[in-house]
N, C-alpha and C positions, 0 to 999 in steps of 0.2 A: 414600341415593345421591344425588348431587348432579343436580339437574334438568338436562336437556340441551335439552329442546324449547323454541324460540323462543316467548316470550309476546307475543301479538299482541292487536290490539283484538277479533277474533274470540274469543280464548281469555278475555278478559274477560267478553264477553257471554255466553259459554257458562257461565263460573264464575258469573254472578249468576242466570242461569236455573236452574243445578242447587243454588243457594244455598250455595256453597262461597266462604268469605271470602276476599278479595284482600289480600295483605300489599304495603305501599308504605313506603319510606324515602327520605329525601334522600340524594343523595352529592354530592361536589363536586370528587373527584379519582380518579385511576386505581386506587390500592390499596384505597380504600374501596369502590368499584365492584366490584373483584374478589371482595372478601370477601363483600359482599351477593349477588352472583351466585351464588357458591359455596353460600352459606347457604339459596338457596332463595327469595329475596326475588322477588315477581312483577313489581313496578313500582319504578322510582327516578325521582323527582323531582329535577332539577337546579334547585333553587329559589333565588328572588332572596333567600331567608334566608342565601345565602353572604353578603350584604353585611354581616350582623350576625356570624356565627359564622366567617367566614373573613377578612374585612376589617375588623371592629371597628367599624362605624358603628352608631348607635344606632335606625336604621330599615332599610328595605328600599330606600329611595327612591334613594339614591345610585349603587347599581350600574349598570354599563353592559350594552349589548347585547353588544358585542363580548367583553366578559369571559366572560359567560355562555354564549355561543356555544362559546367556545374551552374552557371546562371541562367543558360538556355532551360535546364530541368526545372529552374525555379519559375521562369516565365510559362512553361508549360503548364505548370500546376495551377498558375494564376489563370491562364487563358485556354482552357480545354477546347474551346470552338475554333480559335483562330488557325489559320494554315502557319505554321511556325518554321521559319528558315533560320538555320545556324550559319553563322559566318566563319569560314575556314580562316584561321588567322595566317599570317606570314611565316612560311617555311613548314606549314603543316600538310601542303599539298606538293610544293615545287620541288621536292628533293627526288622523289621518284613516283611512279604511278601506284605502285604496290602501297607504299606508305600513305598516299594521299588516300586510296580507297579505304584503308583500315581507319584512318583518322576520320574520314568522313562518316564511316559506320558508327562511330561512337556518338555522334550527333543524333542518329535515329535510336540506337540501342538504349544510351544512357539518358538522353535528353527528351527522347519521344518527338524529335523534329520530323516535320514532313519534307524537309529539302535541305540541302546544304547550298551555300554560295561560294563560289570562288572568283577570284579576279584573273582574268587572261584574254588571250585571243587565240588566232589559229594554232599558236604553239602548244595549246593545251588541248587540242582535240583527242589524243590518245587518252588524257586523263578523263575527259567527259565521257569517252567511249567505254572505259573501264567501270567508271562509277555506274553509268547506265546498266551496263552488263551486269553489275553487281545489285540491281534494283534500287539504286540510290539517285533520287531525283536531283538534278543540278541545275541551280539558277546560275548563269554566266553574267559576271559584271564586267561590262565594256565601257569605252570612253575613258574619263579619268579614274585612274585605279590607284587609290590612296597607299597601297602597299608597295606601288612603284614610285613614290614620290621622290625619292633620291635619284632615280634614274631620269625622272621626269624634270626634275630641277625645280619641283614646287607644285602647289595644286592649281593647274591651269585648265582651263577648258579645253576640250579636244574636237577633232573632227571639224575644225572651223575653215578648212580648204577642202576643195573638191576631192583632191588626191586621198588625202586621210579618210574623208568621209566614206568615200568609194571603198576603201581598204576595210573600214569598220562594218561596213554593210556586208561586204565578202565574208568577213570574220563570223558575223552573225549567221549568215547561211551555213558556214562550215560547221559551226557549233551547233547548229540545229539538227544538220546531218548526221553528227556525232552523237546525238542523244539527250542534248540539253533539254531541259523541262521548262526553262523560262529564261528571260534575259531582263538584265537591269542596266540602263544606260544612264551614267553619270556625268553631267556637265558637258553635254553637246548641244548643239543648235537644234531647233525644231524641224528643219528640213531633213537631215539624214535620220533623225529619231522617226520622223513620219514614215519615210521608206521603209525602215525595218519593221516597224509596228504593222504595217499594211502588207508587207511581203512574207512574213511569218505566221504560222499558226501558233506560235507560242505567246503566252501572256508576256508583254513588254511593259516594265515597271520602270517609270522615269524618276530620274533624281536630279532635278534641274536639267530635263531634258525636253522641256516644252508641253504643249497641251494635246499632243496627238498620241502619246503612249497609252496604253490600257488601263495604267494604274499609276499611281505615284507614292514616293515614299520620302520622308525626311527624318532627321533625328529628333527624337522626342523632346529632348532638353532644349534644341534650338528653337522648336515652334512654340514651346512654352515660356520661352524668355529666361531660362535657367542659366544659359551659359553666358558667361561675360564676355563683353567686347563685341565686335562685329560678326556676324555670321555669313554664310554663304549668300549671293545675290539671290538665289532662287527661293529661299527659305522666306516664308510669311510668319510672323509672329502673331500667334492667336491670344497670348497673355503676357503678362508681365511678371511672372512667378518669382523672379529672384527679388524683386523689389518687394512682394508680399511677404515672402519668407524673411527678408531682411527685417521688415516691420515688426512681424510676429515675435522673432527672436529679441529684437530689442525692447519690445513690450514685456517679454518674459524676464529679461535681465532687469528692467525697472522695476518690476513686481517683487522680484527677489530682495533687490536693494532697499526698496520701502517696506518689505515685510507684508505687502498686499497679499501674497502668494507664499504658502498656502492658506487659505482661509479657511473658515469653520467646515463649509461643505465640501472641503476636499479631505477632511480627516475622518479617520475610523473612530466609532464610539465603542468604550468598554460597555460590558453587560450592565444592566441596571443595579446600582449600588455598589459596584467593584471599584469604583474611582475613589468612592469615600473610604472603602476598606484600605486601598492601597496608600491613601493619604495618611490613615490613621496607624498603619503598620509601623513597628521600630525597625531600626537599622535599615533604612531605605537605600542609603548610600554605599 
């Protein structure tokens, strides 16, 4: 049976307390959102990963706030039940706190999001405090932060030594105290992820963070096999959709070339007797 009850932050908190795993996927358009909603996905992230899987960039950095707000609104129309998270793009919240709050509000007002996501650590405590004070729920993204890829020197797993793991655990506590509503951990080992998940009351969503998180998220295009080349180690491919798409398109091209398409069943008919009148009419050319 397709779930019908709206998923809210209270729902996620209750799921954590009951130790019921939370499912989350990315979506960037209306039909994908419809499918995910009907399949029972709990949360949808309109991720800045759209810069790569939709727009073809080599990082998340070039995507704009306007673009993300627009597609988030489309996703909300397709998935009215899911808890919807809008991903704040690079420089939409880092410049100053006031601008960050204003930009975050656009996701709630214009797109109907339930929450926004920012990448950050203890340096963003003031931003989280201000957003929380403005009644904007915030999911804080710790671990591998793709918007910091230039600073990190590439896409590398984080918190792999005790010192950096302890710092990340402290960051999570500080951000919870600042008013964060949820935490996302990307590309971190299971050990620190477990400590964070067990020491906070917030829902902790893992993205390559092991089995102990309260929920998990991956990029839709990766798990469907739509992306070319290799994907992150933590992604399980549930389909080979890229091959299926390629085969369908090749069959279409072949049918066009052989005139097998369009066939009679794909054509509209004139009203009875009108084709004969048309053929008999003079000066048809």
